[in-house]
C-alpha positions in Angstrom: 19.4 111.9 -17.7 15.8 110.6 -17.5 14.7 107.6 -18.2 12.9 106.8 -21.5 9.5 106.0 -19.4 9.7 109.2 -17.3 10.4 111.6 -21.0 7.4 110.0 -22.7 4.1 109.0 -21.1 3.0 107.3 -24.3 4.8 104.4 -23.4 2.0 102.3 -22.5 0.4 103.3 -25.8 3.2 102.3 -27.4 3.6 98.6 -25.9 -0.3 98.0 -26.4 0.2 98.9 -30.3 3.4 96.8 -30.4 0.7 93.9 -28.6 -2.0 94.6 -31.6 -0.1 94.4 -34.2 1.8 90.9 -32.6 -1.9 89.5 -32.6 -2.3 90.5 -35.8 0.3 88.9 -37.3 2.8 91.3 -38.3 6.6 90.7 -39.3 8.5 91.4 -36.2 10.5 94.0 -38.9 7.4 95.9 -39.6 7.1 96.2 -35.6 10.6 96.9 -35.2 10.2 99.4 -37.7 7.5 101.2 -36.1 9.4 101.4 -33.1 12.6 102.7 -34.0 10.5 105.6 -35.8 9.1 105.9 -32.1 12.3 106.3 -31.1 12.3 103.7 -28.8 15.5 102.2 -27.9 16.5 99.4 -29.5 17.0 96.8 -25.7 12.8 98.0 -25.1 11.8 97.5 -28.1 13.1 93.4 -28.2 11.3 93.5 -24.6 8.6 94.8 -25.7 8.2 92.5 -28.9 9.2 89.4 -26.7 6.6 90.3 -24.2 3.6 90.4 -26.9 5.4 87.5 -28.9 4.8 85.4 -25.4 1.2 86.6 -24.6 0.3 85.9 -28.7 1.7 82.2 -27.7 -0.3 82.3 -24.2 -3.8 82.8 -25.9 -2.8 80.3 -28.8 -2.0 78.0 -26.2 -5.4 78.3 -23.9 -7.3 77.8 -27.2 -5.5 74.7 -28.3 -5.5 73.3 -25.0 -9.6 73.5 -24.6 -9.4 71.5 -27.5 -7.5 68.9 -26.3 -9.9 68.9 -22.8 -13.0 69.0 -24.7 -11.9 66.5 -27.0 -10.8 64.1 -24.4 -14.2 64.6 -22.9 -16.2 63.5 -26.1 -13.6 60.4 -26.5 -14.5 59.4 -23.1 -18.2 59.9 -23.4 -17.7 58.0 -26.8 -16.5 54.7 -24.8 -19.0 55.5 -22.0 -21.9 55.2 -24.5 -20.2 52.1 -25.9 -19.5 50.2 -22.9 -23.3 51.0 -21.5 -24.6 49.7 -25.1 -22.5 46.5 -25.4 -22.5 45.8 -21.6 -25.6 47.0 -19.9 -28.2 47.0 -22.9 -27.0 43.9 -24.2 -24.9 45.2 -27.1 -24.9 43.7 -30.7 -27.9 41.2 -29.8 -30.9 43.9 -29.3 -29.4 46.8 -30.9 -27.6 45.3 -33.8 -24.7 47.7 -35.7 -25.9 51.1 -34.0 -24.3 49.8 -31.1 -21.1 50.3 -32.8 -21.6 52.9 -35.4 -22.7 55.4 -33.3 -20.2 55.6 -30.7 -18.0 54.9 -33.2 -18.9 58.6 -34.7 -18.6 59.8 -31.0 -15.5 58.2 -30.7 -13.6 59.5 -34.2 -15.0 62.9 -33.6 -13.4 63.2 -30.2 -10.0 61.8 -31.7 -9.8 64.4 -34.3 -10.3 67.3 -31.9 -8.2 65.3 -29.7 -5.2 65.5 -32.5 -6.0 68.5 -33.7 -5.6 69.8 -30.0 -2.0 68.7 -29.7 -1.0 69.5 -33.1 -2.0 73.3 -32.6 0.0 73.1 -28.9 3.1 72.0 -30.6 2.2 74.0 -33.3 1.9 77.0 -32.3 4.5 79.7 -32.6 4.3 78.8 -36.2 1.3 80.1 -36.4 0.9 82.8 -38.5 -1.8 85.4 -39.3 -4.3 87.0 -36.6 -5.2 85.1 -33.5 -8.8 85.6 -34.2 -8.7 83.0 -36.7 -7.6 80.3 -34.7 -11.1 78.5 -34.7 
């Protein structure tokens, strides 16, 4: 007996459809129903869904890692600006409160970006909705 691949040359199209639906955040039950209607064997349907789900998590986590790294760079910039202002440019005597306030704002934004990236990494599997809405 021929395998499902040999009988149906549209398997790649169905795989793409499953990936598209998973990326858009459709519920697993709807996707499995669509595969059942298209007469995809249950084990192959679970495999397709699993691959698509892993790809979705890879995309989400890649985006969150980008947030973590940009947050870390902004944090470092805040520390560098503060250190330069305090130690090199004679700090509080010359610049007053600006030597603390400006780097604190930059540091705060970097910390917020870093923390939201970490939270996104931890909670990527529970994100619902389209992958495009992550930003």
